[in-house]
C-alpha positions as CSV (number, residue, x, y, z in Angstrom):
1,M,38.4,54.6,5.1
2,T,36.9,55.1,1.7
3,Q,37.8,51.6,0.7
4,G,35.8,50.2,3.6
5,K,32.8,52.3,2.6
6,T,33.1,51.1,-1.0
7,I,33.2,47.5,0.0
8,V,30.1,48.0,2.2
9,I,28.3,49.7,-0.6
10,V,29.1,47.0,-3.1
11,L,28.0,44.3,-0.7
12,V,24.7,46.1,0.0
13,L,24.1,46.5,-3.7
14,L,24.8,42.8,-4.4
15,A,22.4,41.8,-1.6
16,I,19.7,44.1,-3.1
17,G,20.3,42.7,-6.5
18,F,20.0,39.1,-5.4
19,G,16.9,39.9,-3.4
20,A,15.3,41.6,-6.4
21,G,16.2,38.6,-8.6
22,F,14.5,36.2,-6.2
23,V,11.4,38.4,-5.9
24,L,11.1,39.2,-9.7
25,R,12.0,35.8,-11.0
26,P,8.3,34.5,-10.9
27,V,7.2,37.6,-12.7
28,L,9.9,37.7,-15.4
29,A,10.1,33.9,-16.1
30,P,7.0,32.1,-14.8
31,V,7.3,28.4,-14.2
32,E,5.3,26.3,-16.6
33,V,3.1,23.7,-14.9
34,T,3.0,20.4,-16.7
35,T,1.0,17.3,-15.6
36,V,2.7,14.0,-15.8
37,E,0.6,10.9,-15.7
38,P,2.0,8.1,-13.5
39,P,3.4,5.1,-15.5
40,V,1.2,2.1,-15.9
41,H,2.8,-0.9,-14.3
42,S,2.2,-4.3,-15.9
43,A,1.5,-7.4,-13.9
44,Q,5.1,-8.6,-14.4
45,S,7.1,-5.7,-13.0
46,S,10.8,-5.8,-13.0
47,D,11.0,-3.9,-9.7
48,A,11.9,-5.8,-6.6
49,R,9.1,-6.4,-4.2
50,G,9.5,-4.6,-0.9
51,V,9.5,-5.7,2.8
52,Q,5.8,-4.8,3.3
53,Y,4.8,-7.1,0.4
54,F,6.7,-10.0,1.9
55,V,5.3,-9.3,5.4
56,A,1.8,-9.6,4.0
57,N,2.8,-12.7,2.0
58,A,5.0,-14.8,4.4
59,E,4.8,-18.0,2.4
60,E,6.0,-16.3,-0.7
61,A,8.9,-14.7,1.3
62,R,10.0,-18.1,2.5
63,Q,9.9,-19.4,-1.1
64,V,12.1,-16.4,-2.3
65,I,14.5,-17.1,0.5
66,Q,14.8,-20.7,-0.5
67,G,15.3,-19.6,-4.1
68,C,18.1,-17.2,-2.9
69,R,19.8,-20.1,-1.1
70,D,19.5,-22.3,-4.3
71,G,20.8,-19.5,-6.4
72,S,17.7,-19.2,-8.6
73,V,16.7,-15.8,-7.2
74,R,19.1,-12.9,-6.9
75,G,18.9,-9.2,-6.2
76,A,17.1,-6.9,-3.8
77,E,14.2,-9.4,-3.3
78,C,16.5,-11.6,-1.3
79,A,17.2,-8.9,1.3
80,S,13.6,-7.8,1.4
81,A,12.3,-11.3,1.9
82,E,14.9,-12.0,4.6
83,E,14.1,-8.8,6.5
84,A,10.3,-9.6,6.2
85,I,10.8,-13.0,7.7
86,I,12.9,-11.5,10.6
87,K,10.0,-9.1,11.3
88,I,7.4,-11.8,11.1
89,E,9.3,-14.1,13.5
90,A,10.0,-11.2,15.9
91,D,6.3,-10.4,15.9
92,E,5.4,-14.0,16.6
93,R,7.9,-14.2,19.5
94,R,6.6,-11.0,20.9
95,R,3.0,-12.3,20.8
96,R,4.0,-15.6,22.5
97,F,5.9,-13.7,25.2
98,L,3.2,-11.2,25.9
99,G,0.4,-13.8,25.6
100,D,-1.6,-12.0,23.0
């Protein structure tokens, strides 16, 4: 019987301690706020262009796909350009079907 009471008391005290730690943490060790400026991207970025870019530039997407087939272009741009062409063609089919 006393072991059960002891376990309950210990668990309650642990819960109170954790709660106090979460409440007092901002007071005891405040978080320092630092401002980080976004990196400046150059015109020649090494990041792969996304699907939205290729949807807006369909001719360039077709050129990238041709380069992927030739082997001159590799990486994530191939998948992005392919997905963009699929979206463009689906949109064109939908417009022809609906008569827009």
